[in-house]
C-alpha positions as CSV (number, residue, x, y, z in Angstrom):
1,X,-1.8,120.9,333.0
2,X,-3.6,121.9,336.1
3,X,-5.2,119.7,338.7
4,X,-8.1,121.0,340.8
5,X,-9.6,119.1,343.7
6,X,-13.3,119.9,343.8
7,X,-15.5,120.4,346.9
8,X,-17.1,117.0,346.3
9,X,-13.7,115.2,346.3
10,X,-13.5,114.7,342.6
11,X,-10.5,115.9,340.6
12,X,-10.4,117.9,337.4
13,X,-7.4,117.9,335.1
14,X,-7.5,120.9,332.7
15,X,-5.2,122.1,330.0
16,X,-4.7,118.8,328.3
17,X,-4.6,118.6,324.5
18,X,-6.6,116.0,322.6
19,X,-3.4,113.9,322.1
20,X,-2.5,114.0,325.8
21,X,-6.1,112.9,326.7
22,X,-5.9,110.1,324.1
23,X,-2.6,108.9,325.6
24,X,-4.1,108.7,329.1
25,X,-7.2,106.8,327.8
26,X,-4.9,104.4,325.9
27,X,-2.9,103.6,329.0
28,X,-5.9,103.1,331.2
29,X,-7.7,101.0,328.6
30,X,-4.6,98.8,328.0
31,X,-4.0,98.3,331.7
32,X,-7.7,97.4,332.2
33,X,-7.8,94.9,329.3
34,X,-4.3,93.3,329.7
35,X,-3.5,93.4,333.4
36,X,-4.9,92.7,336.8
37,X,-7.1,89.7,336.0
38,X,-7.0,88.0,339.3
39,X,-6.1,89.2,342.8
40,X,-3.3,87.7,344.9
41,X,-4.3,85.8,348.0
42,X,-3.4,89.0,349.9
43,X,-6.1,90.9,348.1
44,X,-3.5,93.0,346.1
45,X,-3.6,93.1,342.3
46,X,-0.4,92.7,340.3
47,X,-0.3,93.0,336.5
48,X,-0.5,89.6,335.0
49,X,1.1,90.6,331.8
50,X,3.9,92.9,330.6
51,X,2.4,96.3,330.1
52,X,2.6,96.8,326.3
53,X,1.4,99.9,324.6
54,X,2.3,101.2,321.2
55,X,2.5,105.0,320.9
56,X,3.2,107.3,317.9
57,X,6.1,109.8,318.3
58,X,3.5,112.5,318.9
59,X,1.8,110.4,321.6
60,X,5.2,109.6,323.2
61,X,6.0,113.3,323.5
62,X,2.5,113.9,324.9
63,X,3.2,111.2,327.5
64,X,6.5,112.8,328.5
65,X,4.6,116.1,328.9
66,X,1.9,114.5,331.1
67,X,4.5,112.8,333.2
68,X,6.3,116.0,333.8
69,X,3.1,117.8,334.7
70,X,2.2,115.1,337.2
71,X,5.6,115.4,338.8
72,X,5.1,119.1,339.1
73,X,1.7,118.6,340.7
74,X,3.1,116.1,343.3
75,X,6.4,118.0,343.7
76,X,8.6,115.2,342.6
């Protein structure tokens, strides 16, 4: 996985498989639909539900690979 910051400030992730992309989309979609329904009085948003997402074994392996790639990008 490679992250490129473009001149216009957008970010491009490349080198992701279809399964890895599917995992990212599933996580974002689930968080959007299940969490963060109302802001706190402070203006911050906390998940209002346990973050539940069901993955296949292939998707779980893809998630681990994505997480590792993100750690490499951010040097963690």
